[in-house]
VEXVOGU-596881 format. One record per residue (C-alpha): residue in one letter; residue number from 1; x, z, y. Coordinates in pm, whole numbers, plus 50000, padded with zeros to 5 digits. Layout:
N
+------+--------+-------+-------+-------+
! vopa ! marmar !     x !     z !     y !
+------+--------+-------+-------+-------+
!    A !    NUM !     X !     Z !     Y !
...
+------+--------+-------+-------+-------+
This chain:
202
+------+--------+-------+-------+-------+
! vopa ! marmar !     x !     z !     y !
+------+--------+-------+-------+-------+
!    X !      1 ! 89971 ! 62840 ! 66057 !
!    X !      2 ! 90146 ! 62849 ! 66381 !
!    X !      3 ! 90390 ! 63131 ! 66482 !
!    X !      4 ! 90630 ! 63192 ! 66776 !
!    X !      5 ! 90955 ! 63328 ! 66618 !
!    X !      6 ! 90997 ! 63591 ! 66870 !
!    X !      7 ! 90681 ! 63752 ! 66785 !
!    X !      8 ! 90706 ! 63752 ! 66414 !
!    X !      9 ! 90525 ! 63522 ! 66126 !
!    X !     10 ! 90368 ! 63782 ! 65941 !
!    X !     11 ! 90494 ! 63643 ! 65603 !
!    X !     12 ! 90673 ! 63849 ! 65340 !
!    X !     13 ! 90987 ! 63639 ! 65429 !
!    X !     14 ! 91120 ! 63445 ! 65709 !
!    X !     15 ! 91045 ! 63078 ! 65639 !
!    X !     16 ! 91324 ! 62929 ! 65892 !
!    X !     17 ! 91586 ! 62838 ! 65655 !
!    X !     18 ! 91341 ! 62715 ! 65410 !
!    X !     19 ! 91234 ! 62477 ! 65665 !
!    X !     20 ! 91557 ! 62351 ! 65765 !
!    X !     21 ! 91688 ! 62277 ! 65437 !
!    X !     22 ! 91885 ! 62165 ! 65232 !
!    X !     23 ! 92186 ! 62277 ! 65432 !
!    X !     24 ! 92548 ! 62164 ! 65291 !
!    X !     25 ! 92772 ! 62443 ! 65220 !
!    X !     26 ! 93091 ! 62496 ! 65406 !
!    X !     27 ! 93316 ! 62671 ! 65175 !
!    X !     28 ! 93562 ! 62811 ! 65449 !
!    X !     29 ! 93892 ! 62880 ! 65372 !
!    X !     30 ! 94113 ! 63040 ! 65646 !
!    X !     31 ! 94437 ! 63260 ! 65719 !
!    X !     32 ! 94543 ! 63518 ! 65960 !
!    X !     33 ! 94873 ! 63554 ! 66123 !
!    X !     34 ! 94937 ! 63825 ! 65879 !
!    X !     35 ! 94905 ! 63583 ! 65598 !
!    X !     36 ! 94592 ! 63729 ! 65451 !
!    X !     37 ! 94347 ! 63457 ! 65307 !
!    X !     38 ! 93993 ! 63446 ! 65320 !
!    X !     39 ! 93721 ! 63236 ! 65126 !
!    X !     40 ! 93342 ! 63219 ! 65234 !
!    X !     41 ! 93033 ! 63019 ! 65200 !
!    X !     42 ! 92824 ! 62917 ! 65504 !
!    X !     43 ! 92526 ! 62744 ! 65496 !
!    X !     44 ! 92490 ! 62692 ! 65876 !
!    X !     45 ! 92787 ! 62388 ! 65861 !
!    X !     46 ! 92764 ! 62004 ! 65893 !
!    X !     47 ! 92921 ! 61733 ! 66056 !
!    X !     48 ! 92869 ! 61615 ! 66387 !
!    X !     49 ! 93080 ! 61331 ! 66460 !
!    X !     50 ! 93272 ! 61045 ! 66262 !
!    X !     51 ! 93509 ! 60933 ! 66550 !
!    X !     52 ! 93658 ! 61176 ! 66521 !
!    X !     53 ! 93572 ! 61345 ! 66221 !
!    X !     54 ! 93427 ! 61683 ! 66356 !
!    X !     55 ! 93269 ! 61937 ! 66107 !
!    X !     56 ! 93144 ! 62311 ! 66226 !
!    X !     57 ! 93043 ! 62625 ! 66092 !
!    X !     58 ! 92854 ! 62925 ! 66229 !
!    X !     59 ! 92917 ! 63264 ! 66164 !
!    X !     60 ! 92628 ! 63514 ! 66225 !
!    X !     61 ! 92877 ! 63767 ! 66394 !
!    X !     62 ! 93264 ! 63814 ! 66418 !
!    X !     63 ! 93302 ! 63792 ! 66030 !
!    X !     64 ! 93659 ! 63719 ! 65876 !
!    X !     65 ! 93629 ! 63312 ! 65860 !
!    X !     66 ! 93557 ! 63259 ! 66228 !
!    X !     67 ! 93784 ! 63547 ! 66324 !
!    X !     68 ! 94085 ! 63405 ! 66152 !
!    X !     69 ! 94014 ! 63014 ! 66290 !
!    X !     70 ! 94000 ! 63156 ! 66613 !
!    X !     71 ! 94323 ! 63339 ! 66606 !
!    X !     72 ! 94527 ! 63037 ! 66409 !
!    X !     73 ! 94298 ! 62717 ! 66510 !
!    X !     74 ! 94273 ! 62593 ! 66147 !
!    X !     75 ! 94042 ! 62615 ! 65888 !
!    X !     76 ! 93966 ! 62421 ! 65551 !
!    X !     77 ! 93618 ! 62307 ! 65433 !
!    X !     78 ! 93608 ! 62290 ! 65056 !
!    X !     79 ! 93311 ! 62105 ! 64873 !
!    X !     80 ! 93077 ! 62313 ! 64670 !
!    X !     81 ! 93008 ! 62132 ! 64326 !
!    X !     82 ! 92712 ! 62242 ! 64089 !
!    X !     83 ! 93027 ! 62347 ! 63822 !
!    X !     84 ! 93164 ! 62591 ! 64132 !
!    X !     85 ! 92825 ! 62714 ! 64225 !
!    X !     86 ! 92878 ! 63068 ! 64051 !
!    X !     87 ! 93217 ! 63132 ! 64172 !
!    X !     88 ! 93137 ! 63010 ! 64524 !
!    X !     89 ! 92861 ! 63282 ! 64536 !
!    X !     90 ! 93067 ! 63539 ! 64425 !
!    X !     91 ! 93335 ! 63476 ! 64733 !
!    X !     92 ! 93002 ! 63596 ! 64946 !
!    X !     93 ! 93079 ! 63930 ! 64867 !
!    X !     94 ! 93123 ! 64188 ! 65125 !
!    X !     95 ! 93487 ! 64239 ! 65028 !
!    X !     96 ! 93722 ! 64480 ! 65238 !
!    X !     97 ! 93991 ! 64279 ! 65442 !
!    X !     98 ! 94259 ! 64221 ! 65215 !
!    X !     99 ! 94110 ! 64128 ! 64906 !
!    X !    100 ! 94162 ! 63779 ! 64769 !
!    X !    101 ! 93823 ! 63606 ! 64741 !
!    X !    102 ! 94037 ! 63334 ! 64541 !
!    X !    103 ! 94125 ! 63612 ! 64304 !
!    X !    104 ! 93791 ! 63788 ! 64286 !
!    X !    105 ! 93616 ! 63469 ! 64202 !
!    X !    106 ! 93870 ! 63350 ! 63947 !
!    X !    107 ! 93972 ! 63014 ! 64203 !
!    X !    108 ! 94288 ! 62888 ! 64180 !
!    X !    109 ! 94475 ! 62814 ! 64509 !
!    X !    110 ! 94602 ! 62458 ! 64616 !
!    X !    111 ! 94838 ! 62420 ! 64940 !
!    X !    112 ! 94702 ! 62196 ! 65198 !
!    X !    113 ! 94941 ! 61920 ! 65380 !
!    X !    114 ! 94871 ! 61945 ! 65718 !
!    X !    115 ! 94731 ! 62291 ! 65818 !
!    X !    116 ! 94813 ! 62649 ! 65672 !
!    X !    117 ! 94501 ! 62759 ! 65506 !
!    X !    118 ! 94498 ! 62703 ! 65121 !
!    X !    119 ! 94236 ! 62518 ! 64990 !
!    X !    120 ! 94016 ! 62534 ! 64667 !
!    X !    121 ! 94191 ! 62360 ! 64377 !
!    X !    122 ! 93887 ! 62308 ! 64176 !
!    X !    123 ! 93704 ! 62177 ! 64477 !
!    X !    124 ! 93607 ! 61772 ! 64428 !
!    X !    125 ! 93682 ! 61725 ! 64800 !
!    X !    126 ! 93820 ! 61972 ! 65079 !
!    X !    127 ! 93851 ! 61913 ! 65437 !
!    X !    128 ! 94166 ! 62025 ! 65643 !
!    X !    129 ! 94068 ! 62102 ! 65978 !
!    X !    130 ! 94218 ! 62199 ! 66348 !
!    X !    131 ! 93994 ! 62388 ! 66563 !
!    X !    132 ! 93880 ! 62206 ! 66859 !
!    X !    133 ! 93612 ! 62414 ! 67017 !
!    X !    134 ! 93447 ! 62768 ! 66951 !
!    X !    135 ! 93107 ! 62847 ! 67091 !
!    X !    136 ! 92912 ! 63133 ! 67140 !
!    X !    137 ! 92547 ! 63029 ! 67190 !
!    X !    138 ! 92276 ! 63231 ! 67398 !
!    X !    139 ! 91911 ! 63292 ! 67367 !
!    X !    140 ! 91667 ! 63157 ! 67648 !
!    X !    141 ! 91702 ! 63495 ! 67820 !
!    X !    142 ! 92062 ! 63406 ! 67871 !
!    X !    143 ! 92169 ! 63682 ! 67620 !
!    X !    144 ! 92457 ! 63677 ! 67332 !
!    X !    145 ! 92322 ! 63572 ! 67017 !
!    X !    146 ! 92606 ! 63703 ! 66809 !
!    X !    147 ! 92678 ! 63369 ! 66659 !
!    X !    148 ! 93019 ! 63219 ! 66671 !
!    X !    149 ! 93035 ! 62843 ! 66590 !
!    X !    150 ! 93370 ! 62707 ! 66517 !
!    X !    151 ! 93418 ! 62323 ! 66578 !
!    X !    152 ! 93707 ! 62147 ! 66392 !
!    X !    153 ! 93850 ! 61795 ! 66369 !
!    X !    154 ! 93890 ! 61685 ! 66021 !
!    X !    155 ! 94287 ! 61589 ! 66024 !
!    X !    156 ! 94337 ! 61581 ! 65627 !
!    X !    157 ! 94078 ! 61497 ! 65368 !
!    X !    158 ! 94177 ! 61555 ! 64971 !
!    X !    159 ! 93940 ! 61400 ! 64704 !
!    X !    160 ! 93983 ! 61433 ! 64335 !
!    X !    161 ! 94020 ! 61119 ! 64200 !
!    X !    162 ! 93771 ! 61200 ! 63915 !
!    X !    163 ! 93467 ! 61155 ! 64174 !
!    X !    164 ! 93566 ! 60831 ! 64299 !
!    X !    165 ! 93347 ! 60568 ! 64145 !
!    X !    166 ! 93387 ! 60207 ! 64263 !
!    X !    167 ! 93564 ! 60309 ! 64562 !
!    X !    168 ! 93290 ! 60564 ! 64678 !
!    X !    169 ! 93266 ! 60955 ! 64614 !
!    X !    170 ! 92998 ! 61026 ! 64347 !
!    X !    171 ! 92772 ! 61299 ! 64488 !
!    X !    172 ! 92566 ! 61296 ! 64155 !
!    X !    173 ! 92865 ! 61378 ! 63941 !
!    X !    174 ! 92985 ! 61635 ! 64179 !
!    X !    175 ! 92661 ! 61792 ! 64241 !
!    X !    176 ! 92669 ! 61880 ! 64608 !
!    X !    177 ! 92499 ! 62200 ! 64641 !
!    X !    178 ! 92311 ! 62308 ! 64935 !
!    X !    179 ! 92155 ! 62627 ! 65059 !
!    X !    180 ! 91738 ! 62616 ! 65081 !
!    X !    181 ! 91549 ! 62920 ! 65215 !
!    X !    182 ! 91545 ! 63302 ! 65034 !
!    X !    183 ! 91775 ! 63325 ! 64729 !
!    X !    184 ! 91723 ! 62982 ! 64657 !
!    X !    185 ! 91992 ! 62657 ! 64609 !
!    X !    186 ! 91972 ! 62279 ! 64562 !
!    X !    187 ! 92204 ! 62063 ! 64379 !
!    X !    188 ! 92195 ! 61671 ! 64402 !
!    X !    189 ! 92130 ! 61514 ! 64075 !
!    X !    190 ! 91971 ! 61182 ! 64202 !
!    X !    191 ! 92008 ! 60949 ! 64520 !
!    X !    192 ! 91816 ! 60678 ! 64644 !
!    X !    193 ! 91898 ! 60422 ! 64882 !
!    X !    194 ! 91733 ! 60272 ! 65183 !
!    X !    195 ! 91880 ! 60028 ! 65495 !
!    X !    196 ! 91828 ! 60105 ! 65805 !
!    X !    197 ! 91584 ! 59861 ! 65989 !
!    X !    198 ! 91702 ! 59635 ! 66236 !
!    X !    199 ! 91479 ! 59538 ! 66513 !
!    X !    200 ! 91361 ! 59172 ! 66465 !
!    X !    201 ! 91481 ! 59118 ! 66101 !
!    X !    202 ! 91204 ! 59316 ! 65913 !
+------+--------+-------+-------+-------+
């Protein structure tokens, strides 16, 4: 089949998120100026630079995570392991502002070192970030999409030593969780390696 997204697909459910998958989940913790803490998962999340190390998350609408990050200029991206998947899902609840998603999901709060927002204590890894840019993407016709993209430079990295093996982060043990389409998720349970080809050497 072929379809133009602007005209519809005719399927029971939108396949776009299933096609662009799996997507890593940025479990974003933020803090506003009033000291209110927010924790929410974002599947529109990734890294796009290593030097400097920059990650981003995209909020479809002005939700607390994007609002707080824009207000204070800081956020933490916590890694979702397979063991934390259910608790991560609980933090997606549409709780009113002022309700702690940490408490609602039964998660412990750990202090960050270089930014004010706390991190998920149980997460195998967490990235402390300072906002570098906030983008509001436009559609082809120039209209606002409603999406808010928050980019941040990673200024501190926490890794639970239990997930280090021979000096490398053990992704399989952590079971990094990714978002698929519909109501589906995936967890890393195996890896395979391939070396990048070099011209004239293969």
